[in-house]
N, C-alpha and C positions, 0 to 999 in steps of 0.2 A: 166410507166406513165410519161409523161413529162409536168408538170405544169407550168403555167406562172411564171416568175421570178420577177415580179414587186412588191415591196413594201412587200418583204419576203412571196409573195403567195405561193411559192414552198414550203417553210418550214410549213406554215400553213396547205396547201394541203396534205403534206406527214403525219403530225402528226395527222390528220382527218384519212387518210388511215391507219395509225397504229392502231389507236384506233378501227378500224373496221375488223382489219385482224383476221381471223380465227386461233384457237387455233394450226393448223398445215399448217397454210398459208404461202405464199411467197410474198414477195413485191420488186419491182425493181423500182427505179426512178432516172431519169436525174434531176439534181439540179443545181443551180448555184454555181460556185466554192466558193463563199462567205461562203457556209455552213462549210467549212473546217476551216476557221478562224475568223468569225465574233463572237463578245464576248457580243451580246444581249442576253437577257433571253431568248427568244424563240429559238434562233439557238443552243445556250448551251444544252438546254432542249432536243432537238431533238437529238443532238450528244450523250447525256446521256442517252436516251430512245434505241437509236440503240445499244449502247454498252450493256445495259441491256438485250437486246434481242439477243445478239451475232451476230450482224449485222456488215457491215461495210460501210464506206463512204471512196471512192477513187478518186481521180483526173482522170479525163480523158485527154488524149493529148489536146494541144492548138487548133490543127487544126482537132478536131474531126468533127465540123459541118461545114468547110470550103465550102463543096460542096453546102450546102444550103444556102450558100451567109452570115454567119454570122462568128464573130471571138469571140463569146462569151466565157468565160471559164467555164468548166463545170465539174460536178462530179457524179459518179454513187452510188447510195445507194443501197445496198442489205440487206434484212431480209430474212433468211429462217428458219422457224419454223418446218420444216419437219426432222430436224437432231436431 
């Protein structure tokens, strides 16, 4: 999934997706790179939830979406409950 980044919409969208994730489900998402360092309550809660579920959030290279005409910095979230 690639939710909009405006006003933490990406974080809210992914938190909702996690709540709906099947017991043996898998979730991958592209988020604003801000998810790696923001200190607001919602973003910190997302990082903690991902950690609890054994997932990870990793930065993507700065030029990942260059061909799409954007220089936005992004991160990849992955949760795999099949393991």
